[in-house]
A tleap script that builds the chain and sets N, CA, C and O, in Angstrom:
source leaprc.protein.ff14SB
mol = sequence {
  NMET GLU LYS ALA ILE LEU ILE MET PHE LEU
  VAL ALA THR SER MET ALA TYR GLN THR LEU
  ALA GLN GLU GLU GLU ILE SER PRO SER PRO
  GLN GLN PHE VAL ASP VAL PRO ALA ALA VAL
  TYR ASP HIE GLU LEU LEU SER HIE MET THR
  THR GLN ARG VAL ARG PHE LEU GLN ASP CYS
  SER ASP LYS LEU SER SER LYS CYS GLY ILE
  GLU MET THR GLU GLY LEU VAL ASN ASP LYS
  ALA VAL SER GLU GLU CYS CYS LYS ASP ILE
  LEU LYS ILE GLY ARG GLU CYS HIE GLU GLY
  LEU MET ASN LEU VAL PHE SER THR TYR GLU
  LEU LYS ASP ILE ALA ASN GLU ILE LEU PRO
  ARG SER LYS ARG ILE TRP ASN GLN CYS VAL
  GLN THR THR ALA ALA ARG ILE GLY VAL PRO
  PHE THR PHE GLU CTHR
}
set mol.1.N position { 87.940 95.747 62.814 }
set mol.1.CA position { 88.589 94.488 63.137 }
set mol.1.C position { 89.954 94.813 63.716 }
set mol.1.O position { 90.752 95.528 63.109 }
set mol.2.N position { 90.208 94.271 64.909 }
set mol.2.CA position { 91.431 94.612 65.622 }
set mol.2.C position { 92.646 93.844 65.126 }
set mol.2.O position { 93.779 94.299 65.283 }
set mol.3.N position { 92.416 92.696 64.536 }
set mol.3.CA position { 93.552 91.886 64.087 }
set mol.3.C position { 94.204 92.520 62.866 }
set mol.3.O position { 93.542 92.911 61.905 }
set mol.4.N position { 95.497 92.603 62.942 }
set mol.4.CA position { 96.250 93.157 61.810 }
set mol.4.C position { 96.492 92.060 60.800 }
set mol.4.O position { 96.854 90.942 61.169 }
set mol.5.N position { 96.301 92.358 59.555 }
set mol.5.CA position { 96.621 91.401 58.507 }
set mol.5.C position { 98.029 91.740 58.066 }
set mol.5.O position { 98.254 92.638 57.255 }
set mol.6.N position { 98.963 91.000 58.618 }
set mol.6.CA position { 100.374 91.299 58.480 }
set mol.6.C position { 100.814 91.388 57.025 }
set mol.6.O position { 101.557 92.297 56.655 }
set mol.7.N position { 100.374 90.479 56.225 }
set mol.7.CA position { 100.812 90.456 54.834 }
set mol.7.C position { 100.371 91.729 54.116 }
set mol.7.O position { 101.167 92.377 53.436 }
set mol.8.N position { 99.106 92.078 54.273 }
set mol.8.CA position { 98.590 93.246 53.583 }
set mol.8.C position { 99.221 94.524 54.135 }
set mol.8.O position { 99.462 95.473 53.389 }
set mol.9.N position { 99.487 94.546 55.441 }
set mol.9.CA position { 100.136 95.700 56.044 }
set mol.9.C position { 101.506 95.927 55.423 }
set mol.9.O position { 101.862 97.055 55.081 }
set mol.10.N position { 102.273 94.848 55.278 }
set mol.10.CA position { 103.615 94.986 54.724 }
set mol.10.C position { 103.577 95.483 53.286 }
set mol.10.O position { 104.353 96.355 52.896 }
set mol.11.N position { 102.675 94.922 52.513 }
set mol.11.CA position { 102.573 95.339 51.121 }
set mol.11.C position { 102.119 96.797 51.047 }
set mol.11.O position { 102.683 97.591 50.294 }
set mol.12.N position { 101.098 97.142 51.831 }
set mol.12.CA position { 100.596 98.518 51.811 }
set mol.12.C position { 101.652 99.496 52.297 }
set mol.12.O position { 101.808 100.578 51.731 }
set mol.13.N position { 102.381 99.119 53.349 }
set mol.13.CA position { 103.422 99.991 53.881 }
set mol.13.C position { 104.517 100.206 52.854 }
set mol.13.O position { 104.975 101.331 52.654 }
set mol.14.N position { 104.935 99.145 52.210 }
set mol.14.CA position { 106.010 99.298 51.237 }
set mol.14.C position { 105.554 100.114 50.029 }
set mol.14.O position { 106.361 100.818 49.422 }
set mol.15.N position { 104.272 100.027 49.674 }
set mol.15.CA position { 103.765 100.824 48.557 }
set mol.15.C position { 103.658 102.298 48.930 }
set mol.15.O position { 103.920 103.169 48.101 }
set mol.16.N position { 103.279 102.576 50.156 }
set mol.16.CA position { 103.044 103.954 50.574 }
set mol.16.C position { 104.300 104.648 51.064 }
set mol.16.O position { 104.299 105.869 51.222 }
set mol.17.N position { 105.354 103.920 51.304 }
set mol.17.CA position { 106.563 104.445 51.935 }
set mol.17.C position { 107.047 105.743 51.301 }
set mol.17.O position { 107.246 106.735 52.003 }
set mol.18.N position { 107.236 105.751 49.997 }
set mol.18.CA position { 107.781 106.941 49.346 }
set mol.18.C position { 106.750 108.052 49.206 }
set mol.18.O position { 107.117 109.227 49.235 }
set mol.19.N position { 105.484 107.722 49.055 }
set mol.19.CA position { 104.483 108.774 48.898 }
set mol.19.C position { 104.234 109.503 50.203 }
set mol.19.O position { 103.810 110.658 50.178 }
set mol.20.N position { 104.479 108.874 51.338 }
set mol.20.CA position { 104.293 109.533 52.626 }
set mol.20.C position { 105.335 110.618 52.869 }
set mol.20.O position { 105.115 111.509 53.689 }
set mol.21.N position { 106.449 110.558 52.181 }
set mol.21.CA position { 107.518 111.526 52.379 }
set mol.21.C position { 107.275 112.834 51.633 }
set mol.21.O position { 108.026 113.790 51.828 }
set mol.22.N position { 106.266 112.906 50.799 }
set mol.22.CA position { 105.996 114.116 50.040 }
set mol.22.C position { 105.436 115.204 50.949 }
set mol.22.O position { 104.597 114.940 51.810 }
set mol.23.N position { 105.914 116.431 50.744 }
set mol.23.CA position { 105.445 117.550 51.551 }
set mol.23.C position { 104.099 118.074 51.068 }
set mol.23.O position { 103.249 118.428 51.885 }
set mol.24.N position { 103.895 118.129 49.789 }
set mol.24.CA position { 102.628 118.637 49.289 }
set mol.24.C position { 101.780 117.474 48.805 }
set mol.24.O position { 102.292 116.437 48.383 }
set mol.25.N position { 100.502 117.669 48.875 }
set mol.25.CA position { 99.584 116.610 48.495 }
set mol.25.C position { 99.460 116.566 46.976 }
set mol.25.O position { 98.967 117.502 46.346 }
set mol.26.N position { 99.912 115.473 46.415 }
set mol.26.CA position { 99.862 115.283 44.975 }
set mol.26.C position { 99.033 114.042 44.726 }
set mol.26.O position { 99.256 112.997 45.336 }
set mol.27.N position { 98.107 114.162 43.853 }
set mol.27.CA position { 97.263 113.037 43.512 }
set mol.27.C position { 98.105 112.010 42.747 }
set mol.27.O position { 98.584 112.304 41.652 }
set mol.28.N position { 98.290 110.806 43.314 }
set mol.28.CA position { 99.168 109.831 42.653 }
set mol.28.C position { 98.527 109.217 41.417 }
set mol.28.O position { 97.330 108.934 41.388 }
set mol.29.N position { 99.341 109.022 40.416 }
set mol.29.CA position { 98.874 108.324 39.228 }
set mol.29.C position { 99.196 106.846 39.405 }
set mol.29.O position { 100.121 106.510 40.144 }
set mol.30.N position { 98.468 105.962 38.755 }
set mol.30.CA position { 98.764 104.528 38.878 }
set mol.30.C position { 100.201 104.192 38.497 }
set mol.30.O position { 100.790 103.261 39.044 }
set mol.31.N position { 100.768 104.959 37.551 }
set mol.31.CA position { 102.135 104.702 37.114 }
set mol.31.C position { 103.141 104.942 38.236 }
set mol.31.O position { 104.160 104.253 38.291 }
set mol.32.N position { 102.890 105.897 39.134 }
set mol.32.CA position { 103.815 106.188 40.224 }
set mol.32.C position { 104.012 104.971 41.117 }
set mol.32.O position { 105.130 104.708 41.561 }
set mol.33.N position { 102.950 104.229 41.386 }
set mol.33.CA position { 103.059 103.070 42.258 }
set mol.33.C position { 103.785 101.915 41.577 }
set mol.33.O position { 104.440 101.109 42.238 }
set mol.34.N position { 103.669 101.838 40.272 }
set mol.34.CA position { 104.323 100.767 39.540 }
set mol.34.C position { 105.835 100.911 39.607 }
set mol.34.O position { 106.549 99.908 39.618 }
set mol.35.N position { 106.333 102.137 39.653 }
set mol.35.CA position { 107.764 102.376 39.620 }
set mol.35.C position { 108.453 102.288 40.981 }
set mol.35.O position { 109.683 102.288 41.037 }
set mol.36.N position { 107.715 102.214 42.054 }
set mol.36.CA position { 108.324 102.156 43.376 }
set mol.36.C position { 109.015 100.798 43.523 }
set mol.36.O position { 108.357 99.760 43.447 }
set mol.37.N position { 110.340 100.797 43.733 }
set mol.37.CA position { 111.071 99.524 43.802 }
set mol.37.C position { 110.543 98.569 44.868 }
set mol.37.O position { 110.460 97.365 44.627 }
set mol.38.N position { 110.191 99.081 46.026 }
set mol.38.CA position { 109.694 98.217 47.099 }
set mol.38.C position { 108.391 97.545 46.698 }
set mol.38.O position { 108.202 96.353 46.943 }
set mol.39.N position { 107.496 98.301 46.085 }
set mol.39.CA position { 106.210 97.741 45.682 }
set mol.39.C position { 106.388 96.677 44.607 }
set mol.39.O position { 105.759 95.621 44.654 }
set mol.40.N position { 107.244 96.964 43.650 }
set mol.40.CA position { 107.500 96.002 42.578 }
set mol.40.C position { 108.122 94.731 43.155 }
set mol.40.O position { 107.711 93.621 42.818 }
set mol.41.N position { 109.104 94.902 44.017 }
set mol.41.CA position { 109.787 93.764 44.636 }
set mol.41.C position { 108.796 92.914 45.433 }
set mol.41.O position { 108.759 91.693 45.277 }
set mol.42.N position { 107.992 93.557 46.288 }
set mol.42.CA position { 107.048 92.817 47.124 }
set mol.42.C position { 105.945 92.171 46.298 }
set mol.42.O position { 105.480 91.078 46.621 }
set mol.43.N position { 105.526 92.853 45.226 }
set mol.43.CA position { 104.532 92.256 44.332 }
set mol.43.C position { 105.097 90.992 43.681 }
set mol.43.O position { 104.415 89.971 43.591 }
set mol.44.N position { 106.333 91.073 43.234 }
set mol.44.CA position { 106.993 89.900 42.649 }
set mol.44.C position { 107.106 88.770 43.669 }
set mol.44.O position { 106.882 87.604 43.345 }
set mol.45.N position { 107.453 89.125 44.891 }
set mol.45.CA position { 107.570 88.142 45.967 }
set mol.45.C position { 106.254 87.385 46.139 }
set mol.45.O position { 106.247 86.156 46.203 }
set mol.46.N position { 105.151 88.112 46.215 }
set mol.46.CA position { 103.841 87.480 46.383 }
set mol.46.C position { 103.396 86.744 45.127 }
set mol.46.O position { 102.719 85.719 45.218 }
set mol.47.N position { 103.766 87.253 43.958 }
set mol.47.CA position { 103.322 86.606 42.721 }
set mol.47.C position { 103.983 85.245 42.509 }
set mol.47.O position { 103.477 84.427 41.741 }
set mol.48.N position { 105.109 84.993 43.182 }
set mol.48.CA position { 105.769 83.698 43.069 }
set mol.48.C position { 105.176 82.670 44.029 }
set mol.48.O position { 105.581 81.507 44.022 }
set mol.49.N position { 104.224 83.092 44.848 }
set mol.49.CA position { 103.571 82.172 45.777 }
set mol.49.C position { 102.259 81.700 45.176 }
set mol.49.O position { 101.614 82.411 44.406 }
set mol.50.N position { 101.885 80.497 45.543 }
set mol.50.CA position { 100.589 80.006 45.096 }
set mol.50.C position { 99.493 80.739 45.866 }
set mol.50.O position { 99.721 81.250 46.962 }
set mol.51.N position { 98.312 80.779 45.278 }
set mol.51.CA position { 97.167 81.387 45.956 }
set mol.51.C position { 96.906 80.684 47.278 }
set mol.51.O position { 96.548 81.315 48.272 }
set mol.52.N position { 97.089 79.377 47.276 }
set mol.52.CA position { 96.883 78.591 48.493 }
set mol.52.C position { 97.866 79.023 49.587 }
set mol.52.O position { 97.482 79.138 50.751 }
set mol.53.N position { 99.107 79.258 49.227 }
set mol.53.CA position { 100.115 79.672 50.208 }
set mol.53.C position { 99.806 81.067 50.755 }
set mol.53.O position { 99.932 81.303 51.957 }
set mol.54.N position { 99.407 81.980 49.890 }
set mol.54.CA position { 99.056 83.331 50.332 }
set mol.54.C position { 97.876 83.272 51.294 }
set mol.54.O position { 97.887 83.937 52.330 }
set mol.55.N position { 96.854 82.481 50.958 }
set mol.55.CA position { 95.701 82.326 51.856 }
set mol.55.C position { 96.115 81.728 53.190 }
set mol.55.O position { 95.659 82.167 54.245 }
set mol.56.N position { 96.982 80.724 53.138 }
set mol.56.CA position { 97.467 80.094 54.367 }
set mol.56.C position { 98.144 81.130 55.263 }
set mol.56.O position { 97.848 81.203 56.455 }
set mol.57.N position { 99.043 81.925 54.705 }
set mol.57.CA position { 99.752 82.933 55.488 }
set mol.57.C position { 98.810 84.030 55.978 }
set mol.57.O position { 98.995 84.564 57.072 }
set mol.58.N position { 97.813 84.364 55.183 }
set mol.58.CA position { 96.834 85.357 55.610 }
set mol.58.C position { 96.026 84.808 56.789 }
set mol.58.O position { 95.758 85.528 57.750 }
set mol.59.N position { 95.640 83.535 56.712 }
set mol.59.CA position { 94.929 82.901 57.827 }
set mol.59.C position { 95.802 82.861 59.075 }
set mol.59.O position { 95.319 83.089 60.184 }
set mol.60.N position { 97.083 82.573 58.894 }
set mol.60.CA position { 98.023 82.569 60.029 }
set mol.60.C position { 98.055 83.941 60.686 }
set mol.60.O position { 97.995 84.060 61.910 }
set mol.61.N position { 98.149 84.955 59.872 }
set mol.61.CA position { 98.203 86.323 60.374 }
set mol.61.C position { 96.918 86.687 61.108 }
set mol.61.O position { 96.957 87.354 62.142 }
set mol.62.N position { 95.787 86.253 60.580 }
set mol.62.CA position { 94.497 86.535 61.215 }
set mol.62.C position { 94.385 85.889 62.590 }
set mol.62.O position { 93.728 86.432 63.479 }
set mol.63.N position { 95.015 84.743 62.770 }
set mol.63.CA position { 94.930 84.013 64.042 }
set mol.63.C position { 95.796 84.630 65.138 }
set mol.63.O position { 95.558 84.396 66.323 }
set mol.64.N position { 96.784 85.405 64.753 }
set mol.64.CA position { 97.693 86.017 65.720 }
set mol.64.C position { 97.121 87.366 66.150 }
set mol.64.O position { 96.822 88.212 65.308 }
set mol.65.N position { 96.968 87.565 67.453 }
set mol.65.CA position { 96.401 88.833 67.926 }
set mol.65.C position { 97.332 89.987 67.557 }
set mol.65.O position { 98.549 89.821 67.489 }
set mol.66.N position { 96.747 91.147 67.323 }
set mol.66.CA position { 97.569 92.307 66.967 }
set mol.66.C position { 98.491 92.681 68.119 }
set mol.66.O position { 99.619 93.123 67.896 }
set mol.67.N position { 98.017 92.505 69.350 }
set mol.67.CA position { 98.850 92.798 70.524 }
set mol.67.C position { 100.098 91.917 70.519 }
set mol.67.O position { 101.205 92.394 70.767 }
set mol.68.N position { 99.911 90.636 70.236 }
set mol.68.CA position { 101.052 89.717 70.185 }
set mol.68.C position { 101.947 90.039 68.990 }
set mol.68.O position { 103.170 89.940 69.087 }
set mol.69.N position { 101.351 90.420 67.877 }
set mol.69.CA position { 102.146 90.796 66.712 }
set mol.69.C position { 103.081 91.952 67.019 }
set mol.69.O position { 104.243 91.946 66.615 }
set mol.70.N position { 102.568 92.942 67.734 }
set mol.70.CA position { 103.393 94.090 68.128 }
set mol.70.C position { 104.470 93.653 69.110 }
set mol.70.O position { 105.632 94.040 68.985 }
set mol.71.N position { 104.071 92.837 70.095 }
set mol.71.CA position { 105.033 92.355 71.097 }
set mol.71.C position { 106.134 91.521 70.447 }
set mol.71.O position { 107.307 91.638 70.802 }
set mol.72.N position { 105.741 90.678 69.491 }
set mol.72.CA position { 106.722 89.846 68.808 }
set mol.72.C position { 107.671 90.706 67.972 }
set mol.72.O position { 108.873 90.441 67.933 }
set mol.73.N position { 107.145 91.722 67.312 }
set mol.73.CA position { 107.996 92.626 66.537 }
set mol.73.C position { 109.014 93.303 67.442 }
set mol.73.O position { 110.196 93.381 67.105 }
set mol.74.N position { 108.557 93.794 68.592 }
set mol.74.CA position { 109.474 94.421 69.549 }
set mol.74.C position { 110.498 93.411 70.058 }
set mol.74.O position { 111.670 93.743 70.232 }
set mol.75.N position { 110.053 92.177 70.296 }
set mol.75.CA position { 110.967 91.127 70.742 }
set mol.75.C position { 112.028 90.809 69.709 }
set mol.75.O position { 113.188 90.573 70.050 }
set mol.76.N position { 111.629 90.802 68.441 }
set mol.76.CA position { 112.581 90.526 67.368 }
set mol.76.C position { 113.580 91.661 67.211 }
set mol.76.O position { 114.781 91.426 67.084 }
set mol.77.N position { 113.085 92.879 67.220 }
set mol.77.CA position { 113.952 94.039 67.024 }
set mol.77.C position { 114.899 94.228 68.205 }
set mol.77.O position { 116.080 94.521 68.019 }
set mol.78.N position { 114.379 94.061 69.414 }
set mol.78.CA position { 115.179 94.304 70.622 }
set mol.78.C position { 115.792 93.034 71.208 }
set mol.78.O position { 116.428 93.080 72.261 }
set mol.79.N position { 115.604 91.906 70.531 }
set mol.79.CA position { 116.122 90.607 70.977 }
set mol.79.C position { 115.690 90.303 72.415 }
set mol.79.O position { 116.514 90.004 73.279 }
set mol.80.N position { 114.374 90.389 72.645 }
set mol.80.CA position { 113.802 90.131 73.964 }
set mol.80.C position { 112.764 89.021 73.871 }
set mol.80.O position { 112.218 88.745 72.803 }
set mol.81.N position { 112.505 88.393 75.011 }
set mol.81.CA position { 111.482 87.356 75.094 }
set mol.81.C position { 110.093 87.996 75.017 }
set mol.81.O position { 109.939 89.198 75.232 }
set mol.82.N position { 109.097 87.182 74.711 }
set mol.82.CA position { 107.713 87.651 74.683 }
set mol.82.C position { 106.973 87.087 75.894 }
set mol.82.O position { 107.454 86.161 76.546 }
set mol.83.N position { 105.817 87.643 76.185 }
set mol.83.CA position { 105.031 87.224 77.344 }
set mol.83.C position { 104.446 85.825 77.141 }
set mol.83.O position { 104.415 85.302 76.027 }
set mol.84.N position { 103.991 85.242 78.231 }
set mol.84.CA position { 103.368 83.917 78.151 }
set mol.84.C position { 102.098 83.960 77.304 }
set mol.84.O position { 101.824 83.029 76.547 }
set mol.85.N position { 101.318 85.043 77.429 }
set mol.85.CA position { 100.111 85.185 76.610 }
set mol.85.C position { 100.453 85.193 75.126 }
set mol.85.O position { 99.780 84.550 74.321 }
set mol.86.N position { 101.488 85.914 74.776 }
set mol.86.CA position { 101.911 85.969 73.380 }
set mol.86.C position { 102.442 84.602 72.944 }
set mol.86.O position { 102.191 84.162 71.822 }
set mol.87.N position { 103.171 83.939 73.832 }
set mol.87.CA position { 103.651 82.590 73.518 }
set mol.87.C position { 102.484 81.663 73.200 }
set mol.87.O position { 102.564 80.854 72.275 }
set mol.88.N position { 101.409 81.779 73.960 }
set mol.88.CA position { 100.225 80.949 73.689 }
set mol.88.C position { 99.711 81.213 72.279 }
set mol.88.O position { 99.404 80.279 71.539 }
set mol.89.N position { 99.619 82.487 71.911 }
set mol.89.CA position { 99.163 82.845 70.557 }
set mol.89.C position { 100.097 82.274 69.493 }
set mol.89.O position { 99.649 81.711 68.494 }
set mol.90.N position { 101.387 82.425 69.722 }
set mol.90.CA position { 102.375 81.948 68.754 }
set mol.90.C position { 102.278 80.435 68.602 }
set mol.90.O position { 102.291 79.919 67.484 }
set mol.91.N position { 102.181 79.725 69.718 }
set mol.91.CA position { 102.094 78.268 69.659 }
set mol.91.C position { 100.779 77.807 69.044 }
set mol.91.O position { 100.738 76.780 68.366 }
set mol.92.N position { 99.713 78.551 69.273 }
set mol.92.CA position { 98.411 78.173 68.710 }
set mol.92.C position { 98.393 78.287 67.189 }
set mol.92.O position { 97.705 77.514 66.523 }
set mol.93.N position { 99.135 79.236 66.632 }
set mol.93.CA position { 99.154 79.322 65.165 }
set mol.93.C position { 100.003 78.202 64.572 }
set mol.93.O position { 99.821 77.832 63.412 }
set mol.94.N position { 100.924 77.666 65.358 }
set mol.94.CA position { 101.731 76.536 64.910 }
set mol.94.C position { 103.054 76.940 64.295 }
set mol.94.O position { 103.266 78.079 63.879 }
set mol.95.N position { 103.924 75.963 64.259 }
set mol.95.CA position { 105.287 76.205 63.778 }
set mol.95.C position { 105.323 76.596 62.302 }
set mol.95.O position { 106.054 77.506 61.910 }
set mol.96.N position { 104.532 75.903 61.491 }
set mol.96.CA position { 104.544 76.203 60.054 }
set mol.96.C position { 104.069 77.636 59.785 }
set mol.96.O position { 104.627 78.332 58.937 }
set mol.97.N position { 103.038 78.067 60.512 }
set mol.97.CA position { 102.565 79.455 60.374 }
set mol.97.C position { 103.640 80.434 60.823 }
set mol.97.O position { 103.932 81.410 60.132 }
set mol.98.N position { 104.224 80.165 61.985 }
set mol.98.CA position { 105.250 81.059 62.528 }
set mol.98.C position { 106.418 81.194 61.548 }
set mol.98.O position { 106.831 82.303 61.212 }
set mol.99.N position { 106.940 80.061 61.098 }
set mol.99.CA position { 108.066 80.096 60.155 }
set mol.99.C position { 107.673 80.781 58.848 }
set mol.99.O position { 108.430 81.588 58.309 }
set mol.100.N position { 106.488 80.455 58.347 }
set mol.100.CA position { 106.030 81.042 57.090 }
set mol.100.C position { 105.896 82.549 57.161 }
set mol.100.O position { 106.336 83.262 56.260 }
set mol.101.N position { 105.284 83.039 58.239 }
set mol.101.CA position { 105.134 84.485 58.402 }
set mol.101.C position { 106.481 85.174 58.546 }
set mol.101.O position { 106.721 86.220 57.943 }
set mol.102.N position { 107.353 84.583 59.345 }
set mol.102.CA position { 108.674 85.195 59.545 }
set mol.102.C position { 109.454 85.230 58.235 }
set mol.102.O position { 110.079 86.239 57.910 }
set mol.103.N position { 109.420 84.137 57.489 }
set mol.103.CA position { 110.139 84.099 56.212 }
set mol.103.C position { 109.561 85.102 55.218 }
set mol.103.O position { 110.308 85.745 54.481 }
set mol.104.N position { 108.240 85.238 55.194 }
set mol.104.CA position { 107.623 86.209 54.291 }
set mol.104.C position { 107.975 87.634 54.702 }
set mol.104.O position { 108.424 88.430 53.877 }
set mol.105.N position { 107.771 87.949 55.963 }
set mol.105.CA position { 108.014 89.311 56.443 }
set mol.105.C position { 109.452 89.734 56.175 }
set mol.105.O position { 109.701 90.855 55.733 }
set mol.106.N position { 110.398 88.838 56.442 }
set mol.106.CA position { 111.801 89.213 56.293 }
set mol.106.C position { 112.359 88.899 54.904 }
set mol.106.O position { 113.573 88.891 54.695 }
set mol.107.N position { 111.449 88.638 53.958 }
set mol.107.CA position { 111.825 88.557 52.546 }
set mol.107.C position { 111.396 89.815 51.807 }
set mol.107.O position { 111.762 90.005 50.647 }
set mol.108.N position { 110.628 90.670 52.459 }
set mol.108.CA position { 110.147 91.887 51.813 }
set mol.108.C position { 111.297 92.854 51.564 }
set mol.108.O position { 112.352 92.766 52.192 }
set mol.109.N position { 111.075 93.763 50.650 }
set mol.109.CA position { 112.098 94.723 50.231 }
set mol.109.C position { 112.679 95.495 51.408 }
set mol.109.O position { 113.896 95.646 51.517 }
set mol.110.N position { 111.821 95.976 52.277 }
set mol.110.CA position { 112.261 96.824 53.388 }
set mol.110.C position { 113.045 96.056 54.448 }
set mol.110.O position { 113.873 96.646 55.141 }
set mol.111.N position { 112.802 94.751 54.588 }
set mol.111.CA position { 113.387 94.002 55.705 }
set mol.111.C position { 114.364 92.906 55.296 }
set mol.111.O position { 114.983 92.281 56.158 }
set mol.112.N position { 114.511 92.665 54.011 }
set mol.112.CA position { 115.351 91.545 53.567 }
set mol.112.C position { 116.810 91.673 54.005 }
set mol.112.O position { 117.488 90.667 54.210 }
set mol.113.N position { 117.290 92.904 54.149 }
set mol.113.CA position { 118.695 93.102 54.517 }
set mol.113.C position { 118.999 92.763 55.972 }
set mol.113.O position { 120.161 92.570 56.330 }
set mol.114.N position { 117.974 92.688 56.813 }
set mol.114.CA position { 118.205 92.332 58.219 }
set mol.114.C position { 117.722 90.921 58.543 }
set mol.114.O position { 117.735 90.512 59.704 }
set mol.115.N position { 117.298 90.179 57.529 }
set mol.115.CA position { 116.758 88.834 57.744 }
set mol.115.C position { 117.755 87.914 58.440 }
set mol.115.O position { 117.374 87.157 59.333 }
set mol.116.N position { 119.021 87.968 58.045 }
set mol.116.CA position { 120.020 87.083 58.658 }
set mol.116.C position { 120.187 87.343 60.144 }
set mol.116.O position { 120.547 86.440 60.900 }
set mol.117.N position { 119.929 88.555 60.561 }
set mol.117.CA position { 120.028 88.906 61.979 }
set mol.117.C position { 118.741 88.558 62.733 }
set mol.117.O position { 118.799 88.103 63.875 }
set mol.118.N position { 117.596 88.767 62.110 }
set mol.118.CA position { 116.310 88.639 62.793 }
set mol.118.C position { 115.762 87.212 62.789 }
set mol.118.O position { 115.199 86.782 63.795 }
set mol.119.N position { 115.907 86.473 61.702 }
set mol.119.CA position { 115.325 85.125 61.644 }
set mol.119.C position { 115.814 84.205 62.761 }
set mol.119.O position { 115.006 83.453 63.306 }
set mol.120.N position { 117.097 84.226 63.130 }
set mol.120.CA position { 117.503 83.411 64.284 }
set mol.120.C position { 116.796 83.836 65.576 }
set mol.120.O position { 116.537 83.004 66.445 }
set mol.121.N position { 116.489 85.112 65.700 }
set mol.121.CA position { 115.749 85.588 66.875 }
set mol.121.C position { 114.331 85.031 66.885 }
set mol.121.O position { 113.796 84.708 67.946 }
set mol.122.N position { 113.720 84.919 65.702 }
set mol.122.CA position { 112.362 84.369 65.648 }
set mol.122.C position { 112.371 82.907 66.082 }
set mol.122.O position { 111.431 82.436 66.722 }
set mol.123.N position { 113.436 82.197 65.732 }
set mol.123.CA position { 113.568 80.803 66.183 }
set mol.123.C position { 113.757 80.744 67.690 }
set mol.123.O position { 113.220 79.853 68.349 }
set mol.124.N position { 114.517 81.687 68.243 }
set mol.124.CA position { 114.701 81.723 69.702 }
set mol.124.C position { 113.379 82.008 70.409 }
set mol.124.O position { 113.087 81.415 71.448 }
set mol.125.N position { 112.584 82.912 69.848 }
set mol.125.CA position { 111.276 83.201 70.443 }
set mol.125.C position { 110.410 81.948 70.409 }
set mol.125.O position { 109.782 81.605 71.411 }
set mol.126.N position { 110.368 81.261 69.271 }
set mol.126.CA position { 109.586 80.026 69.170 }
set mol.126.C position { 110.065 79.014 70.215 }
set mol.126.O position { 109.260 78.459 70.962 }
set mol.127.N position { 111.372 78.780 70.261 }
set mol.127.CA position { 111.921 77.792 71.195 }
set mol.127.C position { 111.656 78.184 72.643 }
set mol.127.O position { 111.363 77.323 73.473 }
set mol.128.N position { 111.754 79.462 72.950 }
set mol.128.CA position { 111.454 79.935 74.304 }
set mol.128.C position { 109.989 79.653 74.642 }
set mol.128.O position { 109.679 79.231 75.756 }
set mol.129.N position { 109.101 79.881 73.695 }
set mol.129.CA position { 107.675 79.614 73.918 }
set mol.129.C position { 107.413 78.120 74.104 }
set mol.129.O position { 106.614 77.727 74.955 }
set mol.130.N position { 108.081 77.298 73.312 }
set mol.130.CA position { 107.934 75.845 73.474 }
set mol.130.C position { 108.389 75.436 74.867 }
set mol.130.O position { 107.711 74.672 75.554 }
set mol.131.N position { 109.527 75.945 75.270 }
set mol.131.CA position { 110.110 75.572 76.559 }
set mol.131.C position { 109.264 76.049 77.741 }
set mol.131.O position { 109.095 75.310 78.710 }
set mol.132.N position { 108.739 77.255 77.676 }
set mol.132.CA position { 108.053 77.824 78.837 }
set mol.132.C position { 106.545 77.634 78.844 }
set mol.132.O position { 105.929 77.673 79.909 }
set mol.133.N position { 105.936 77.431 77.687 }
set mol.133.CA position { 104.479 77.504 77.610 }
set mol.133.C position { 103.802 76.262 77.042 }
set mol.133.O position { 102.652 75.993 77.388 }
set mol.134.N position { 104.464 75.506 76.195 }
set mol.134.CA position { 103.818 74.384 75.501 }
set mol.134.C position { 103.183 73.392 76.466 }
set mol.134.O position { 102.043 72.977 76.257 }
set mol.135.N position { 103.892 73.008 77.508 }
set mol.135.CA position { 103.358 72.027 78.457 }
set mol.135.C position { 102.121 72.570 79.174 }
set mol.135.O position { 101.217 71.805 79.510 }
set mol.136.N position { 102.075 73.861 79.406 }
set mol.136.CA position { 100.939 74.471 80.113 }
set mol.136.C position { 99.665 74.469 79.287 }
set mol.136.O position { 98.569 74.432 79.846 }
set mol.137.N position { 99.788 74.509 77.974 }
set mol.137.CA position { 98.580 74.482 77.152 }
set mol.137.C position { 98.270 73.071 76.667 }
set mol.137.O position { 97.307 72.852 75.932 }
set mol.138.N position { 99.102 72.115 77.089 }
set mol.138.CA position { 98.806 70.706 76.870 }
set mol.138.C position { 99.041 70.169 75.484 }
set mol.138.O position { 98.440 69.166 75.100 }
set mol.139.N position { 99.892 70.806 74.731 }
set mol.139.CA position { 100.165 70.338 73.372 }
set mol.139.C position { 101.671 70.198 73.197 }
set mol.139.O position { 102.421 71.120 73.518 }
set mol.140.N position { 102.121 69.046 72.687 }
set mol.140.CA position { 103.562 68.902 72.447 }
set mol.140.C position { 103.977 69.679 71.201 }
set mol.140.O position { 103.316 69.609 70.165 }
set mol.141.N position { 105.051 70.402 71.309 }
set mol.141.CA position { 105.584 71.163 70.187 }
set mol.141.C position { 107.050 70.828 70.026 }
set mol.141.O position { 107.722 70.443 70.983 }
set mol.142.N position { 107.537 70.976 68.814 }
set mol.142.CA position { 108.948 70.707 68.560 }
set mol.142.C position { 109.718 72.015 68.508 }
set mol.142.O position { 109.171 73.075 68.205 }
set mol.143.N position { 110.990 71.907 68.809 }
set mol.143.CA position { 111.875 73.060 68.754 }
set mol.143.C position { 112.296 73.315 67.318 }
set mol.143.O position { 112.373 72.392 66.507 }
set mol.144.N position { 112.568 74.579 67.014 }
set mol.144.CA position { 113.155 74.935 65.722 }
set mol.144.C position { 114.654 74.786 65.841 }
set mol.144.O position { 115.237 75.094 66.880 }
set mol.145.N position { 115.276 74.313 64.777 }
set mol.145.CA position { 116.736 74.172 64.784 }
set mol.145.C position { 117.361 75.129 63.809 }
set mol.145.O position { 118.584 75.160 63.672 }
savepdb mol mol.pdb
quit
């Protein structure tokens, strides 16, 4: 399956982060993963969400193409616009999905410290997509404020 499940990727990445830095192959014990601050933090983050909310965000992630997900990540990091094709994907998932995914991603342990810088960029990407692409796909969308 080509679509990236963003939520699971973030959780898996944060869990594996410290174990990937090991030079020798050591069989991890379950206790090692429990003590990783990022994993504990992200687990707590998800545990405070309802099952319905987690499913909703997972569905949102599934609807966004992996190509657009990568392009959007590059756009957020480099403060650049995304392509019209990616804008179509972003608008098709809807504002609530876009905001929800961005808030979740930038609440994780690894990214929470840059959230204040990146979240306004995600709003700019959304607004740029509304301005340039919404009329072409025939659906009215509102701007993020």
